[in-house]
C-alpha positions in Angstrom: 186.0 -29.9 -110.2 184.2 -31.1 -107.1 185.2 -29.8 -103.7 183.8 -31.6 -100.6 182.9 -29.4 -97.6 182.7 -30.3 -94.0 178.9 -30.5 -94.0 177.7 -34.0 -94.9 174.3 -32.6 -96.1 175.5 -30.5 -99.0 178.2 -30.7 -101.6 179.9 -27.7 -103.3 180.5 -27.9 -107.1 182.7 -25.4 -108.9 182.6 -25.1 -112.6 185.1 -22.8 -114.5 183.5 -20.4 -116.9 184.3 -20.5 -120.6 186.7 -17.7 -120.4 188.2 -18.9 -117.1 187.7 -15.6 -115.3 185.3 -16.8 -112.6 183.6 -19.9 -111.2 180.0 -20.6 -110.5 179.4 -22.2 -107.1 176.3 -24.3 -106.7 175.1 -26.2 -103.6 173.1 -29.3 -104.3 171.0 -31.3 -101.8 169.1 -34.5 -102.3 165.3 -34.7 -102.7 163.4 -35.1 -99.4 161.1 -38.0 -99.7 158.7 -36.8 -97.0 158.6 -33.2 -98.2 158.7 -30.1 -96.0 157.9 -30.1 -92.3 155.0 -27.8 -93.0 153.5 -30.3 -95.4 154.0 -33.1 -92.9 152.3 -31.1 -90.1 149.3 -30.5 -92.4 149.0 -34.1 -93.5 146.6 -36.0 -91.1 148.2 -39.4 -91.9 151.7 -38.1 -90.8 150.5 -36.7 -87.4 150.8 -40.0 -85.5 154.5 -40.1 -86.5 155.2 -36.6 -85.3 155.1 -37.1 -81.5 156.4 -34.4 -79.1 159.7 -36.3 -78.6 160.2 -36.5 -82.4 159.4 -32.8 -82.9 161.9 -32.0 -80.0 164.5 -34.0 -81.8 163.7 -32.1 -85.1 164.2 -28.8 -83.1 167.6 -30.0 -81.9 168.6 -30.9 -85.5 167.5 -27.5 -86.7 169.4 -25.8 -83.9 172.5 -27.8 -84.8 172.1 -26.7 -88.5 171.7 -23.1 -87.5 174.8 -23.4 -85.3 176.7 -24.8 -88.3 175.6 -21.8 -90.4 176.6 -19.4 -87.7 180.0 -21.0 -87.5 180.4 -20.3 -91.2 179.2 -16.7 -90.6 176.0 -17.1 -92.6 172.5 -15.6 -91.8 169.7 -17.8 -93.2 167.0 -15.1 -93.0 164.1 -17.4 -94.0 163.9 -20.2 -91.4 160.4 -21.6 -91.4 158.7 -25.0 -91.4 158.3 -24.7 -95.2 162.1 -24.6 -95.5 162.8 -27.7 -93.2 162.9 -30.8 -95.3 161.9 -34.2 -93.7 164.2 -37.0 -95.0 162.9 -39.7 -92.6 160.9 -40.0 -89.4 164.1 -39.1 -87.5 166.0 -36.7 -89.8 165.4 -33.1 -91.0 167.6 -30.6 -92.9 167.5 -26.9 -93.4 166.9 -25.8 -97.0 166.3 -22.7 -99.2 169.3 -20.5 -98.8 168.1 -17.9 -101.3 167.8 -15.1 -98.8 170.9 -16.0 -96.8 173.7 -13.4 -96.3 177.3 -13.7 -95.2 178.5 -11.5 -92.3 181.1 -9.0 -93.4 184.7 -9.3 -92.1 184.9 -7.9 -88.6 181.1 -7.8 -88.2 179.3 -9.7 -85.6 175.8 -8.7 -86.6 173.7 -8.3 -89.8 171.9 -5.1 -90.5 169.3 -4.9 -93.3 169.0 -1.9 -95.6 165.4 -1.2 -94.5 163.8 2.1 -95.4 160.2 3.4 -95.3 159.9 3.2 -99.1 160.9 -0.5 -99.3 158.1 -2.7 -100.7 157.6 -5.9 -98.7 155.4 -8.8 -99.6 152.4 -9.1 -97.2 150.9 -12.5 -96.4 147.1 -12.4 -96.7 
C-alpha cells in the first residue's frame, strides 16, 4: 500500500508484515545527480556554478525544509553539507534522517540523554 504525504520530495511506503501485526515504514528519495553539497563545494569544476546568490537560494531551500520538519515535530540532529543533496543548479534537498527524533506529545524541545560516560565519535 502506498500513502502519499504532503511533502513532494519523499514518499511513504507501508508494507504489512507477514503476520499482519505491524507495518514497516520506509521513506524513499531519488538519487541526486550532482551528489552532496559538500562534494560540490570541493569540486573545482562546480565552483563557478555556485555563486553567492545560488548559495543563498540553497540556504533558503534548506531553511524551508527544516521548517517543514519542525512543522511535523521532527528534529534532524545531523544537518550538514554532506547531508544536503544537490539535484540541479537550483534545487537542493535535505537527506539522511538516521539520527532524527520526534518530539514527544506536549514537548516543545528535545533533550538528549547525555552523560559523562557516553562514548562519542571524535573527528580527527
